[in-house]
C-alpha positions as CSV (number, residue, x, y, z in Angstrom):
1,M,121.1,311.9,64.9
2,P,120.5,315.6,65.3
3,Y,123.5,316.3,67.6
4,V,126.4,315.0,65.6
5,N,129.7,316.8,66.4
6,K,128.0,319.3,68.7
7,P,126.9,319.2,72.3
8,R,123.3,318.6,73.2
9,P,121.5,321.7,74.6
10,Y,120.3,320.3,77.9
11,A,119.6,323.7,79.5
12,K,117.4,324.7,76.5
13,E,115.5,321.4,76.6
14,Y,114.9,321.9,80.3
15,E,113.5,325.4,79.8
16,K,111.2,324.3,76.9
17,Y,109.9,321.1,78.5
18,D,111.1,319.7,81.8
19,G,110.9,323.0,83.6
20,T,107.3,323.8,82.7
21,P,104.7,323.8,85.5
22,S,102.6,321.0,84.1
23,V,105.5,318.7,83.7
24,I,106.8,319.5,87.2
25,K,103.3,318.8,88.6
26,K,103.1,315.3,86.9
27,R,106.7,314.4,88.0
28,T,105.8,315.4,91.6
29,A,102.7,313.1,91.5
30,R,104.8,310.2,90.2
31,N,107.5,310.7,92.8
32,K,104.9,310.8,95.6
33,A,103.4,307.5,94.4
34,R,106.8,305.8,94.3
35,R,107.6,307.0,97.9
36,M,104.3,305.8,99.1
37,L,105.0,302.2,97.9
38,E,108.6,302.4,99.1
39,K,107.4,303.0,102.6
40,E,105.2,299.9,102.3
41,G,108.3,297.9,101.2
42,L,106.8,297.0,97.9
43,V,109.5,298.6,95.7
44,H,113.1,299.5,96.3
45,K,115.6,301.8,94.5
46,G,117.2,299.9,91.6
47,D,114.9,296.9,91.7
48,G,113.7,297.3,88.1
49,K,110.1,297.8,89.2
50,D,107.8,300.6,88.2
51,V,104.9,302.1,90.1
52,D,101.9,301.9,87.7
53,H,98.7,303.9,87.9
54,K,95.8,301.7,87.1
55,V,94.0,304.8,85.7
56,A,96.7,306.9,84.1
57,L,97.3,310.4,85.4
58,S,96.8,311.7,81.9
59,K,93.3,310.0,81.9
60,G,92.3,311.7,85.1
61,G,93.7,309.1,87.6
62,T,95.1,310.0,91.0
63,S,98.1,308.9,93.1
64,T,95.9,307.4,95.8
65,R,96.9,304.0,97.1
66,S,93.9,302.3,95.5
67,N,95.0,303.4,92.0
68,L,98.6,302.2,92.3
69,R,100.3,298.8,91.6
70,V,103.8,297.5,91.1
71,K,104.8,296.2,87.7
72,S,108.0,295.2,86.0
73,A,109.6,298.1,84.0
74,S,109.3,296.2,80.7
75,S,105.6,295.5,81.1
76,N,104.8,299.0,82.3
77,R,106.6,300.7,79.5
78,S,105.3,298.6,76.6
79,Y,102.2,299.3,74.6
80,R,99.2,297.1,74.5
81,R,98.7,295.8,70.9
82,N,95.8,294.7,68.8
83,S,95.8,291.2,67.2
84,D,97.4,292.7,64.0
85,H,100.3,294.0,66.2
86,T,99.4,297.7,65.9
87,P,99.3,299.8,69.1
88,K,95.9,300.2,70.8
């Protein structure tokens, strides 16, 4: 635990990571996708569902409707594994 007995430097973390243009662009794309499916009534705030990109944004996917699907948060955030239980 790196922050024992001292406060966590949230402002510094934001400057170094969350506030960078590339991260802001990705977050905007994810929020746009979520709003699109909320308008269709497929997801709601606090329902435990995630909006999944079939082809990930990091792999060149887009936030078009044909690339989106609704998955449970646990299945969307877990890694696929090989038969020997190592991550793919």
